C-alpha positions in Angstrom: 1.3 -13.1 -26.0 -0.3 -15.9 -24.2 -3.6 -16.7 -25.9 -6.9 -17.3 -23.7 -5.5 -16.3 -20.8 -7.8 -15.9 -18.2 -8.1 -13.8 -14.6 -9.9 -12.5 -11.9 -9.4 -9.0 -10.4 -11.1 -8.9 -6.9 -12.3 -5.5 -5.4 -13.9 -5.0 -2.1 -18.0 -5.5 -2.2 -18.4 -3.1 0.8 -16.9 -0.1 -0.2 -18.4 2.6 -1.9 -18.2 2.8 -6.1 -16.1 5.7 -7.8 -12.6 6.0 -7.3 -12.3 2.6 -5.7 -13.5 1.0 -8.9 -10.3 3.0 -10.9 -7.6 0.4 -10.7 -9.9 -2.5 -11.3 -12.0 -0.7 -14.6 -8.4 0.1 -15.4 -7.0 -3.5 -15.2 -9.7 -4.8 -17.1 -9.7 -2.2 -20.5 -6.2 -3.2 -20.3 -6.5 -6.9 -20.3 -9.7 -6.2 -23.0 -6.7 -4.9 -25.5 -4.3 -7.2 -24.6 -6.6 -10.4 -25.5 -6.8 -11.5 -21.9 -10.0 -12.3 -20.0 -9.9 -10.6 -17.0 -13.6 -10.9 -14.3 -14.1 -8.6 -12.1 -14.9 -10.7 -9.1 -16.0 -8.7 -5.0 -14.9 -10.4 -1.9 -18.6 -10.8 -1.3 -18.6 -13.3 -4.0 -16.2 -15.6 -2.6 -17.6 -16.6 0.6 -16.9 -20.6 0.6 -15.5 -22.6 3.0 -12.2 -22.4 3.8 -10.0 -24.1 1.9 -12.4 -26.1 -0.5 -11.0 -25.5 -3.9 -13.8 -27.0 -5.9 -16.4 -24.4 -4.2 -13.7 -21.4 -5.0 -13.3 -22.7 -8.4 -17.2 -22.9 -9.7 -16.8 -19.0 -7.9 -13.8 -17.3 -9.3 -13.8 -19.4 -13.0 -11.2 -21.1 -14.7 -8.8 -18.4 -14.1 -4.9 -18.6 -14.6 -4.4 -16.1 -11.8 -6.1 -13.5 -9.7 -5.3 -10.1 -9.2 -6.3 -9.0 -5.9 -7.1 -5.0 -5.4 -8.1 -5.4 -2.1 -6.8 -5.8 1.6 -9.2 -9.0 2.7 -5.8 -10.7 3.7 -7.8 -13.7 5.0 -9.1 -14.3 1.4 -6.3 -13.8 -0.5 -4.7 -16.7 1.8 -7.5 -19.1 1.0 -7.1 -18.3 -2.6 -3.8 -19.2 -2.3 -4.1 -22.2 -0.4 -6.5 -23.3 -3.0 -3.2 -23.6 -5.9 -4.2 -19.6 -7.3 -1.6 -17.3 -8.0 -2.6 -14.1 -6.3 -0.7 -11.1 -7.2 0.3 -9.3 -4.5 0.4 -12.4 -2.3 -1.4 -12.4 0.7 1.6 -12.3 2.9 2.7 -8.9 0.6 -1.0 -7.3 2.0 -0.8 -8.2 5.2 2.4 -6.5 5.9 1.6 -3.3 3.7 -1.8 -3.3 5.4 0.1 -2.6 8.4 2.4 0.1 8.9 4.1 -1.3 12.0 4.9 -4.7 9.6 5.6 -2.3 6.7 8.8 -0.8 9.0 10.2 -4.2 10.4 10.1 -5.9 6.8 12.1 -2.6 5.3 14.3 -2.4 8.5 14.8 -6.5 8.0 15.8 -6.0 4.7 18.1 -3.0 5.7 15.8 -0.3 3.8 15.9 3.2 5.2 12.8 4.2 7.0 12.0 7.5 9.3 12.9 6.5 12.7 9.7 4.8 14.4 8.5 3.6 17.5 5.9 1.2 17.9 2.8 1.8 20.4 2.6 -1.1 23.0 -0.6 -3.6 22.1 -3.3 -2.9 24.4 -7.4 -4.2 24.2 -10.3 -3.2 23.2 -11.8 -3.1 26.5 -9.4 -1.5 28.1 -7.7 1.0 26.0 -4.7 2.8 26.8 -5.4 2.8 30.5 -1.3 4.0 30.7 0.2 6.9 28.7 3.6 6.9 30.8 5.0 4.8 27.3 4.3 7.7 25.8 7.7 9.5 27.2 10.3 7.2 26.1 8.5 7.9 22.5 8.9 11.9 23.2 12.9 11.2 24.1 14.1 9.2 21.2 11.6 11.5 18.4 10.9 14.9 19.8 8.5 17.2 18.5 7.1 17.7 16.5 6.2 13.7 16.0 3.9 12.5 13.5 1.6 9.9 14.8 -0.2 6.8 12.4 -2.5 4.6 12.7 -1.3 1.0 11.6 -4.0 0.5 9.1 -5.3 3.5 6.9 -5.6 5.0 3.2 -4.8 8.0 1.2 -3.2 10.2 4.2 -6.1 9.2 6.7 -5.2 8.9 10.4 -2.0 10.7 10.0 -1.4 13.3 12.6 1.6 15.8 13.4 1.7 17.0 16.9 3.8 19.2 18.8 3.1 18.9 22.4 2.4 15.9 24.9 -1.1 17.0 25.3 -2.1 16.8 21.8 -0.2 13.7 21.9 -2.0 11.8 25.1 -5.4 13.3 23.2 -5.2 10.8 20.3 -4.8 8.0 22.6 -8.5 7.4 23.2 -9.1 4.2 21.7 -7.3 1.0 21.3 -6.0 1.5 17.9 -2.7 0.1 16.9 -0.4 3.2 16.0 3.1 3.8 14.8 5.0 7.3 16.3 7.6 8.8 13.9 9.7 11.5 13.3 9.1 14.2 11.5 11.3 15.1 8.4 11.1 18.7 7.1 10.6 18.2 3.1 8.2 20.9 2.7 5.2 18.5 2.4 6.5 17.2 -0.8 7.4 13.4 -1.4 8.1 11.4 -4.4 5.9 7.7 -5.7 7.8 5.8 -7.2 5.5 2.6 -9.1 7.6 -0.3 -9.1 5.9 -3.3 -11.2 8.1 -6.8 -11.4 11.2 -5.5 -10.1 11.8 -2.2 -12.0 10.3 1.5 -11.1 8.5 1.6 -14.1 7.2 5.7 -13.5 7.1 8.4 -10.6 5.5 11.9 -9.7 6.5 14.4 -7.1 4.1 14.9 -4.8 3.0 18.2 -2.5 0.9 18.7 0.0 -2.2 21.4 0.3 -1.6 24.7 1.9 -1.3 24.0 5.7 -1.1 20.5 5.4 2.5 18.4 5.7 0.7 15.8 4.2 1.6 15.0 0.6 -1.5 12.8 -0.7 -3.5 13.8 -3.5 -6.7 12.5 -2.3 -6.3 15.0 0.1 -6.0 18.0 -2.3 -2.5 17.5 -2.8 -0.5 18.5 -6.2 1.6 16.0 -8.5 3.6 16.4 -11.6 5.7 13.7 -13.3 9.1 13.3 -12.0 12.4 11.4 -13.0 13.7 9.6 -10.1 17.6 9.1 -9.5 19.2 6.0 -9.9 19.7 6.1 -6.3 16.0 6.8 -5.7 14.6 4.2 -8.2 16.9 1.2 -6.5 15.5 2.3 -3.3 12.2 1.8 -4.6 12.6 -1.5 -5.8 14.5 -2.6 -2.7 11.4 -1.7 -0.8 9.0 -3.5 -3.0 11.1 -7.0 -2.4 11.5 -6.2 1.3 7.6 -6.8 1.5 7.4 -9.2 -1.3 5.2 -6.9 -3.8 5.0 -7.9 -7.1 4.0 -4.4 -7.8 3.2 -1.2 -5.4 3.6 1.9 -4.7 6.7 3.3 -2.6 6.8 6.8 -1.3 9.8 8.2 -0.6 11.4 11.1 1.6 14.0 13.2 0.9 16.6 14.0 3.6 20.0 15.5 4.2 21.5 11.8 4.5 19.3 10.7 1.6 16.5 9.3 0.5 14.3 6.7 2.8 11.3 4.8 2.4 7.8 6.1 4.5 5.2 3.4 3.3 4.8 0.7 0.7 1.4 0.5 -1.1 -0.1 -2.6 -2.1 -3.0 -1.4 -3.9 -1.6 1.9 -4.8 -4.1 4.2 -6.7 -3.0 4.2 -9.9 -5.3 6.1 -11.6 -3.8 9.3 -10.6 -0.5 7.8 -11.7 -2.4 7.8 -15.4 -4.2 10.9 -14.9 -0.5 12.5 -13.8 1.4 11.2 -16.5 -0.4 9.3 -19.3 1.3 5.8 -18.2 -1.0 3.4 -17.5 0.8 1.1 -14.6 -2.1 -1.7 -15.2 -0.4 -2.9 -18.3 2.8 -3.2 -16.7 1.1 -4.8 -13.9 -0.5 -7.5 -17.0 2.8 -7.6 -19.0 4.3 -8.7 -15.3 1.9 -11.4 -14.6 2.0 -12.5 -18.2 5.6 -13.4 -18.0 5.6 -14.9 -14.3 2.2 -17.2 -15.0 2.3 -17.1 -18.6 
């Protein structure tokens, strides 16, 4: 144990209290038990001039590391610029927050994913004035098709569409999206928690009746699951592909083997604790000690 080690856990000051507080609270409890001084700060507490290390240090305090449990990637990058080790790194947060960038990183590393099409970029004041690009996506993916906003959490902004009219009806704004082949998996997937290059825990998740999504937040159920060696290795490879110190990796079984559906840089570890009794915050802090201490 590293005596006197200090850190900060950064969360978002604008999110409603409740479940969004739970990962930080778990980390602080685990840190107390490990004799690590861990202070919670909001991103709103760290509004200082970019690159001003002295001003940031006054807000952060004397810390050896920062656990960044938020998607404020600009702030994470500034903390790194000022010389602090951030877990997860800002580039990991950036890649995981954008589902298209996630799939590009996975494919670049040779990690299998569902067949995916990125929608062309448009602008807020223009929108999707021409939807002819959807015809090529339909030729490549067919129906049913999964449509995901590039930015979203807890299974929100994810749709299963069955025809062109239904697909076109989603494009009423300029939000970036990806389109994916639908893989029939019985609304079931595997969430593997990876920390420090190891698969430390896993659950199998099943969606509520009538829903193809498996997220617990929308009413899905989960139970403890022992991943195969192939699934564990795939999860570790996915976390490495996005540069994650820790991540929740979602895997779907297919007839050709497992594929990675998403990588979450701030997975909701309270659900894992409730299901399995395994406190992943302890694994995260042990990894930080090995890395920084």
